[in-house]
Structure formats: structure tokens, C-alpha cells
N, C-alpha and C positions, 0 to 999 in steps of 0.2 A: 556579498561574496558570491561569485558565480558558482553554481553547482557543478560538481565534477561530471565529466562526460562518461557515460556508461560504455564499457568496452566488452568485447567478446574474446575469450582466450581459451585455449585448451591446455591440458597438462603437458603435452609434448612441446608446445610453444614456450611454456614456462621452463621446462627442462633445457630447452635450447638457450634461453637467457642465462640460466645458471652456468651452462657450459662455457658461454662467452665471457662471463664475469669471473670465472674461477682463477684464470691466470693473473688477473689484475688486483684481486683482493687478498688480504691476509687470511690465513685459515680461520681465525676466529670470526672475522666479519663475514666470510663466505658461509660459514656454518650458520650464523645468525640469519643471513638472507635466505638460505635454503629452508630454515625452519619457518620463517615468515611466509614464504610462498607456499610451503606445505600447509600451513595453517589457513592461508587464504583459500586454497583448493578445498580443504575440509569444510570450511565455513560455507562456501558457496554451494557445495553439495548438500549440506544440512539445510541451507536456506531453500534450496529447490524442493527438498522433501517437505519442509515446513510450509512452503507456499502451496503445495498440494493439499496439505491438511487444512490450511485456511480456506482453500477453495471448496473443500468438502463441507466445512462449517458454513460457508456462505450458502451452499446448496440447501443445507438443513434449515437455515433461517429464512431464506427468501425463495426457496424452490429451485429445482434444477432446470437449467435451460435445455433446449433440445440438443440431442446428441447426434443429429443427422450429419452425414459426412460434409455436406456443403457448409453447414454452420460451423462445425468444429474446425475445418481446415481454412475457412475464409479469413479468419483473423490471424492465421499463421502461415500464409502462403509466401510472404516476402522475407524468408530467412536471410540472415546476414551471411556474406560469403565465408566468414570465418566460423560460422556455426557448423555443428556436426552434420555432415552430409549423409545421404541415404546409402543404400547398398550399392556397391560397385564404384564408389567414389574413392579417390586417393588423397583427398584433402587432409590437412594436418590434424584437424579436430576429430577425425574418425577414430583416433587412437583411444580416446577416453570417453567420448560422448558428453563431455562437460560443456555446458553453455553458460557463459557469464554475460549478463546484460539482457537487453530487451530488443526483440526484433522490431523493425519498423512496421507501422500499421498501414495496410493497404487502403486505398481510397474506397469509401463506401459506395457500393453500387445501388442503384435504384431497385427497390423491391418490385417485382412484377405484380401487376394487379391480378388478384385471384379470379379465375373464370366463373361465369354464372352470375345470376342476378340476385341470388340469395332467397328467393321466394320458395315456400314449401307448398308443393302441389297437394291436391285433394287425396291422391292415393296414399299419402303418408299418414292420413288420419284413418287407419284401418278399422278401428273399433267405433268410430263415430256413426251414429244412426244417419241414414240417408232418407231425406224427405223429398219425395217426388211430387212436383207441382205441374199440373197440366195447364195448357193454355185455355183460359175461360172462353166458353161459347164457341170453340173452334176445335175441329178434329181433322185428322188426315183424310183427304178426299173432298173437303169442303171448298167452296169457291173463295178466292182471295178477297177479303173485305176492302182492299185498296183498289184493285183494278176490276174486280167483279167478273173476271174472265178466266184467269188461271186457277188451278187447283193447288191447294197447299199439300205438302207431304212431310213425312217425319224427318227430323234433322237431329244431329247430336245435341244433347242438352247443354245449356250453359251452366257451369258449375260454380257455385259461390260457397265459400267456407265461412261460417260464423262461429266464433269462439266466445264463450261466456265464462265469467269468474264465479266461484262459489267457495264457501268455507270447506276445509278438509272434512269436517263432520257437521252436517246440518240437522236441524230438529224441526219436527212438525207437531203442532198441538191439535188434538182432536177433542172437540166438545160434543159428546154424545148426548143427544136429547133424551129426557126421561119423563115418563108419565106415571102418575100414581092414582090408584083407585081410592075414592073417598070412603068406600064401604069396608073393603078387606085390606087396605094398605098395600096391595100388590104393586110392585114397581116394574115398569117396562122400559128397558134401555135400548136405544138404537144400536145395532151392531157396527163394528168397525168396518170400514170399506175394505173389501177383499177378504173378509173373514179373519181379521188379525186380532181377535180378542185375546187369544192365548199367546201371542208372540211376545218375546221379551222387550224390555225398554230399548236395549241396544241391539240393533240389527247385526247380522253376521258381517255385513260390509264394514261395520265400525272396526272390528278386529283386523280385517284385511287392510284397511287404510292406515290404522295405527301401526301395524307391523311394517307396512311399506315405508311409512315416514320414519319410523324409529330405526329399523334394521336395514332398510334399503337405502335411505338417504341420510342417516345419522342425526335425525332431529331429536333432541332430548325431550323427555315427556314434560318437564316443567316449562320448557319454551313453548311447546304446543298448548299447554294449559293457558299460558298468557295470551296466545293467539286466539284461542277459542273464546276466552273471556272478553277480549276486545270485540269479538263478533257477536256477542250476546248469546253464545251457545256454551255455557260453562261446562268444563270437563276436567275435573281434578286429575292430577298425575297419578294418584293412587287408583282412581277408577280406570284410567287408561291401562295401567299395569294389570289390573284384575281382568279386564276384557281380553287382553292379549294372552295372559297366562291360562285363562279358562278355555280358550279356543285352541290350545296347542296339541291335544291328542291326535287329531287327524294329520296335521303337518308332521308330527313326530313319526307316525306310521309311514308317511311318504319318505322322510329322511332315512329311516331304517331300510326301506326298500332301495333307495338310492345308494346306500352303503353297500348293500349286497351286490347290486349290479356294478358299482364302481370297482369292487374287488376283482371282478373278472376282466377288467379293461386291459388291453395290451400296452397302453401308455398312460402314465400317471405323472403329472407335474406336482411339485410341492415346494413350499416356502414358508417362512415364519415372519412374524412381526411381534413386537412386545405388546403386552396387555396388562391390565390391572384388575384384580378381583379383591375387594376389600376384605372379605372373610378369609381368604387365603393369606393375605398380608398379616392380618391379626393373628391367625393361627401360627404363622411362621415366627412372628415376634414372640408369642407365648412360648413356643418350643425352644427358641434360642435363649430366652430368659431362664428357662428351666434346665438349661444345659443339654438339651436334646437336639438331635439333628433333624431338620425338617425334610420333607420328601424332596424338595428342590427349592432353589432360590428364585430362578427365573420363571415368570409367568408369560406364556406366549399365546398368540392366536395363530394356529397353523391353517393354511389353505391348501387343499388338494384338489386338483382338476383331473378327473379321469376322462380320457377320450375313448369312447366305446367303439366297437367295430363299425357301427353304422355312421360314424362321424359325429354322433351326439356327444355333448360335453356335459359332465356332471361336476358341479362345484360343491365342495364340502368344507365346513369350518369347524375347528376344534379349539376351544379356549381352556387353558389350564396349565398344569405343571409340565405336561408332555410337550416335547418339541416335535417337529415335523417327522423326523425319522421314526420315533416311537408311534406316532399316529398312523404312519404308513404301515408299520408292522401290525398294529391292531386291525387295520383294514385288510391286509393280505391274509390275516388269519381266517377270513371268510372266503378265500380264493379256492376254487376247485383244484384238487391235487393234480388232475390230468392236464391242466393248462401249463404252457411254457412260462418262464419268468417274464414279468412285464418290463418294459423300458421305464426307468426312473429318471426323470429330468429335474435337475435342481442345480443350485450353485455348489461350490466345492466345500462348504462348511461341513465339519465332521459330524455335527449333530443331525444332519440329513440322512446319515447312513447307519443302518443297523444290520447285524449279521443274522438276525432271526430267520429272514426269508431271503432267497436269492433274487436279485434284480439285475437287469442289464443297465449299467450306469451310463447316463448321458449328462454332460455338464454344460452349463449355459455359456454360449459363445459371447453373448452380450456382456457378461461380467468380465471376461477377459478383455474384450474391446474397450470397456469403460476404463480400465486401468491405463490404457494408452491415451484415452481422451483426457484423463485427469492430469497427465504430464505433457500434453502436446505443446503447452507454452514453453516448456524448457527444452524439449527435444522435438522440434517441429518436423525435421526431415525423416527421422526414423519412425515417428508416430504416423506420419503421412503414409509411409510405405505400408505399415501394418493395416491402417484403416482402409486404404484403397484395396488391398487384397481381400479383406473381409467384406468390403462393399461389393466386390465382384461375386463373392460367394453368395451373398444375400440376393444379388440380382438373378443368379441362377435359380435360387430357391423360389423367387417371385415368378420366374418364367414357368417353373414346374406347377406352381399354384394356378397361374392363369390358364395353362393348358390342361389343368385337371388331370395330371398324370397319376397313375396308380403308384403305391409305395415302391413297388419293384422298378417301375419305369423311372421314378424320381431318383432312386438309388443309383441306377445306371447313368442317368444324366449327370448327377453330382460327381460320380467317379470319373466321368469323361471330362467335365468342364471345371469342376472345383478341386479334384484330386491333385493335378499337377501344380497349380499355384499354391495350394496349402502345403504340399511337400517342399516346394522352394522356400516358402515362408519358414517352415520348421528348420530347414538347413541354414537359412540366413540368421535366424534367432540364435541357433546353436553357435554359429561363428562369432556373433557379437559377444557372447559370453566366454567362449573358449579362447578366442584370440585377444581378450581383454580390450575389445573395442568400445565397451560400455562399462562404466563403473558398476560393479555388482550391487552395491548398496544404494545406488541412486534410484529415483523413481522409475526410470526406464528399465534398470536392471531388475527391479522387483517385478515389473510387468512382464518382462521376458521370462523370468523364472516361473511365474505363475502359469503362463501359457505352456511352457515346456513340461512342467511338473504334472499338469492335468491334460496333456495333449490327447491321450487316448479317449477320455470322456468328451473332450471338446470336439473331436472329429468322429464321433460315433456315426454321424449321418453319412459318412463315407463307407461304412461297413454294414450298417443295419438298416433294413427297409423300415420306413416309418419313423425313424428317429428324428426329432426336431432339432433345429439349430440352437434355440435358446429357450429360456423359461419365461418369456414375456407374457404368455397367456396367464400364468399363475400370478405374476406380479401385478397384472392389471386387475384381477379380481381381488387381490389382497388389499388394494386401495380402498375397497368398501369397508373392510375392518379398520383400516387406518383412519378413514374419515369418521367412522363411528367413535373411535378412541379420541380423536381430536375434539369432537363436539361433546361427547358424554364423559370422557376421561376414564371411566371405570364401570365395571359391573359390581353390584353389591354382594351377591352370593354366587355360589356354584350353579344353583338352579337358574338364576337370572342369566348367567353366561350360557348355560345349555339351551335355554329358550331362545336367546339371541342367535346362537349358532344354528338352531333349527330353521328359524325364519330366514336368516341370512342365506343359508344353503339353498332353500327353496326359491327365494327371490332371485338369487344370482343364476341358478340353473335355468329358471324360466327365461331370464334375459339372454343367456347363451343359446337357448333354443328358439329365440324369436317369439316368445309367448308373452302376452300381457300378464304381468305378475299379479296385478290387482284382480283381474278376472279369474286367474287361476286359483288364487287363495279363496275367492268367493265360492268357486265351484267346490273346493275341498270342504269348506265349512258348511255349505248347504247340504252336501251329501256325506256328512262326517261318518255316519254309521257304515255306509257302503265302502267308504275310503279305508276305514280301519279293518274291514273284513277282506277287501281285495285291493291292497295298495298298488299292486303292479298294474292295475287298470287305470290308475289315476296319476300317472306320471306326466310331466309337462308335454311330452310329445304324443300322448294318446288320450288325454283326458277329454278331448272334445267328443269322442265317440260314446262316452259313458252316459251322459244325461239322456240321449235318445234311447239307448239300450235300457236304462232304468225305466223310462216312460213306457 
């Protein structure tokens, strides 16, 4: 049997069919047909929303595809003539926004070849030692060995990069020679090279590497134990934990100093993701079994990114019962009272907002845009209009970034170039709902209502200097906690989660400041006593100055 052809229809077109058939059908049959078509419209709207949910599930299972404008709109550029048109159209389907059927797929275009040859130049290896090799038996000013007439002179060196592999942790065995007196039994032992007789078995660099692998890249300790065993350098997971935990006092002092400085920041990004702490789950189960109410049910990892006045970025992680809003309140408790309220950038979830401290609320424009991306298959014309307007706004912001405009100059530029299209977009979205051009309960209707309900926070960048467009900065650093959760699944205790948050905060902050996290942790552990006494001198952006000062 030939499959039925998919059709595109709107509610107005179905109403027109009913009007034509009413004179020719008996009242009972007409009422039945009206109910059948009404059921059809309801089911198609429900299927459109269900299709969006399935799409989100597919993203969770297989990862989200890019949400760039070119990718999102490429597959939906050939909308059917009967599909719902965009703003300013008088087409019949504009009345309801209902799309039934599938739009034709455009021809695949050849993907342009990415520019560049893909090679990594020597300047990228910033921390690699440079070995200078001179020409043997020849120096500048000598006669040329080839022609014996001209003189050679200095020329830019030829640079060759050599990369070697090594275990994450390597071991050396020292066999110290011993001599014994035949008469008095005195024993004379050779000293360790470099005077290392009193140094511990595990060097400070072991803690740095273990923390970087575990909390910077999400590698479970038992997996690293297997790797080390295969390389004939055994390192049990319990020993790894002991090394990392014993080295935490200096990093903890730095994290506390970062908390103090982040509390004074004029802009703070925040977001949450789920986490698991086994001891908290056991405690919650015990309290519920005893008929008591636990502190909270959800366990989260909150990420906060504070943008300091100098443009430096501080990343902080908190894992426990508290959500991002409460963690922000704890942070702002350390804020100087004479400072103005900071800008708080987050999504629109209620748990991100608390009334303990005043903040200037900015909401993520990418979250609003994503709601249209999720329903672009069902409403291609309307979603295209919204996505293109937001793309123009992001282009203006990119121009401000490229020109390195000050916050005040950026605000004026956005008001001039982004203000009018955003105002027109607000007017158009309001008309879609007020004039019933879009079904309110459809996916598009929900996206429009979200944008209009949170319009003030979504457009703060048009009124407040320094307000960002979105929360992408925080979402990017939150991926580190998500990767850790996917690989390790859980923390065992509150203390383990706290130590993980400390190392993760320092590693991420070092990365945001363009600092080698391994070298930074090494410096903290070598000078642990001075770090705990003067943590403000050992932050990622100024720690290079301290070893010379200490010497």
C-alpha cells in the first residue's frame, strides 16, 4: 500500500472546509466532521510538542549539534508555501502558526575546506625548554667553508619541535653506596643527588599532576591506578587520594582569597548541574526512613564566574545541597557594603535568585534563542525571523569586542544598532500572541511567552554598561564538573566534594587567566607556608613574581 502523502494545513483552511461542507451535510454528520477536524488539529499540535521533547532526548543521548544560525536554518530554508509565513505575510496559515507535514529538504551544499594547514607552531609550546645549538666550528665573521671567500653572519635559527611521551607519574630508584668500618661498624652512606635525603617519597609535582588529571580532566583514580600499573609504576587509588588530600591546605587558602575577591566583582555568572555525594544520599535516606525532613533533596554542583574590574575571570565550584542562588548569597555576604549591586547573569530558573542581597538581573539570551531552535522544524518561518534578529545583535556585540570598546561605548553602540531591531522583535512577538497568530500552547507559543515574560532581563545589555548577552561563559566552565560526573559518577563524602571543588576552582581559574595549571599548582605546593600566610600574592595572575621575591 502506498503511504499517504504528507500535507500542510492551517486551522483557517480547515475552518474554510467546514464552512463549505456545512450546507451539504446533515447537522449530526457536520458536528462529527467538526469534532474530527478539531481532534486532528489538537493531535498535530501535541505531536509537534512531543517532537520537540524527543529532539531534546536525542540531544541528551547523543549530544547536541551546533546551534549556529547557518546550521539551524540550513535544513529549514525551503518551507512549503502553505507553511506559516513570517512577519508581514498575509498567507492563510499565519492565523494559527500550525504546520502539518514536513518541509522539503534542500540540496546539500559542499562544506568549504577549513583554512590553514593544521600545524602547531613552536610559539604554542610556551613552557617547553628551549635548547640552543650553535654551528660547530663556525661563528659569525668566519670565512665560508664552501667558497673560502665570503664571511658568514648570523641568521634566524631553524626551529624544530620534538615531543616525547612519558607516564603521568614516573619513578626513579636511587641505590646509595654504603661503606662499613670493620673495627667500629660505622656506616657511611652516599648522599642523594641534590641533597634530597629528607624529601618525601612522593614529590609535590605528584599532587599537582593527580589533581590536574582527576579534577581538571575527570580521570577516575582507579583508572589511573590501572594505567600506572601497566607502566610498571604502581600507584594505588587510596595512595593517590592521600597525596591529593594532604596537599590541599595551600590551594584552600587560595580558594578562600578568590572567594573574597570574587565577592567584589561587578559581574557574576552562575549556573547549576546535578551531582551526587554518597554520604548525603545515605543521610537523606536515613532521615526519610525516620520520618524526618532532610535539608534538601537535590544535590548540585554550582559554578560561579566572577569578572573582576581588570577583566580577570575567577571560577568557583560548590557541590552540595545549595543551589546557585544560595551559593551566590553566601558569596555576596563577603561583599563590601559601599559597592553597588553586581550584575547577576543566569538563566530564568527561580533557584538562581534569592532576595538576601540585591543584584541587577541579566538573563541569558541564548536560552531564549534555544527555545526557537528546538521548534524550528515545526515553525521555520517564524523561528528564522527571531534567529536572524538575534544573530544581528550578536554580530554587533562581536564588533564591540573586536574594536575593544569600553563598557560605556559598547552600551551606546548596542542602543544605536541593537535597540531598534530588538524593539521591533518585541512588538512582533506581542502581535503573534495578542492577535492569535500563534497557538499559545504550541512550542512556538511557549518560546514567545518565555521571551516576553523575561524581556527585561534578556535585554539588560541595552540599559546597563557591562551587561553580557548570555551565560555561555559559565556554561562552558560547568562542563568540567559535568565531565567529572560522567567519568567518576559521584563523590563519596562532603570532604571529598569540597577538595574537588577547591582543585577544580584553581585549575579552571588558571585556565581562564592563560596560566599553566600544572606549573601553578607546583608553585603553590613548593611555597605552601608562604602561600597560606599571604594568599593574595599567589593568585594565578601574580604568582610569577613571588619566587623571585622569596629568593
